[in-house]
Every structure is written in structure tokens, then in C-alpha cells.
N, C-alpha and C positions, 0 to 999 in steps of 0.2 A: 428460428424464425426466418432467417435468411435462407433456410433450406426449404421453406414452404410448409413446415410442420407447425402444428398448434403449440402454443406455450405449454399447455398442460402435458402434452406428449413429450416435449423436450425435458421438462422438469422431472417427469416420471422416469425417463430414461437415465437421467443423471443421478437421481436418488437411488435407483436400483443398481447403478454401476458400482462394482466392488472397489474401484480405485477412488471413489469419492470419500473424502475425509469425514469423520463424524461431525466435525464443526460445520462443514458446508452442508452435509445432509440435514442437520437440524434446522438450519436456516431455510433450505430449500423446501422442507416439509411445511413450514409456516407459509412460505410463498405459494406453495402448491394448493393449500387450502383456499386461499383467496383467488388464485388463478382459476380454480375449478368452478368458481361462481360466475366466470365470464368477464371479469374486469380486465382492463388493459394492463400492460406491464408496469407503467408508472403508478397507476392507482393501486395495483397489487403491492408494490414495494412500499408505498405510503401506508397502506392499511396494516402492514405487519408491525409498524412502529419500531422497527429495528434500526432504521437509518442505515441500512445496508444496501448497496456497497458504499454509498456516499450520499449525503444529504443533497448536494448540488446535482448529482446525476439523476437522483429521483425526481427532482423538480423538472429537469430537462426532459426526462422520459415522460413525465405527465403531460408536458406541453406537446411533445412530438407524437405521442402515441395516438392522438386523435386525428392527425394529418393522414391523408391518403398516401400510400406507399411507405408507411412506417417500417414495415417488415423488410423492405429493401434498403432503408436508410440506417437500420440498426448497426450494421457493420461499420459504417463511417462514424457513427456516434461512439461505438466501442473503441475504434482506432484512435479517435481524438482523445477520449478519456485515458486510454493507455499511454498516449504520447505525453499528456499532461502529467501523468503519474511518473513516467520515466524522467521528465524534466525536473520534477520535484526531487526525485531520488538523486539525480546528478547534482543539483544545488546543495542538498544536504551532505553529499559525499565530499564536495569541495570544502564545505565548512568544517567537516570532521578532519579532512586532510590538513587544513590550515591549523586547527587546534592541536593535532598530533605533532606537526612540525614544530610548533611553539613549545609544546611539552618536551619534545626531544631536545630542542635547543636549550631549554631551561635545565634539563637533566645534565647535559654536557657541561654547561657553565657551572652547575653545582659540583660536578665531579672535579672539574679543573680547580675550583676554589678549594675544595676539600684536599686535593693532593698538594696544593700550595701550602695549605695550613699544616698538613702533616709534615711536609719538608721543613717548614719554618720551626715547628716544634722539635724536630730531630736536630736541626742545626743548633738551636738554643740548648738542647739537652746535652750536646757534645761539647758545649762551651766554646763554640767558635765565634 
């Protein structure tokens, strides 16, 4: 769309591309059906009832699609959405990192207690 091409042409090209995954191809075929009827991108994504790629982005696209110059703004919308996704991934990775450190610390404590218990049993078994 930022290339000046129509949505149906872009979708058709991506659907026919051999590198497109079957998952994406099945979604794009449904989108293509509604896009070929002449609806804007936001309405097309809403009509599929797939909530793909995201419910919030569909609502935003429905709002923006009717404004003049939408095809020029789509790149900034996509960049914002991508940045939000990256921020979410970073937050989740920090949480996972913290959980892994806690699990590793617990494992080290468990090993230390186990070794101490084994040593105590060995000392008692030797009669010291």
C-alpha cells in the first residue's frame, strides 16, 4: 500500500509467493475475498472475524483507513505496532529471566542442602 499498489494486488502476490507459510496463506485467502469486494483494510480484517493480526490493530485500522493519506501512513502504523510488540517481548523476557534465576538459585540451595545431608549421614554411619 505504501508502494502505491492496491491491496488486492499485494495480497495476491503474497498468496502466490512460494515462501509464504500455509498458515499465513490461509489467512490471506480469507482477507483477499473481502478485499476484492472493495472494502478498506480495517473493514476487511474485521469482516474475516479472525481477529488477526490483533483486535486492537484492527480497530485502529478501521479508524485510520477512512482518512486521506492512509496508504502513506500505514508504514508508521506498522512501525508503531511492531515497536509495541518488541516492548512486550522484552518485558516477558525479563520476567522469564527473573524466574529462571530464582529457579537456578533454588536448585543450587537444594543441591547444597542435599550434599550437607549426605555428609551428615556418612559421618553418623562412620560413628564419629
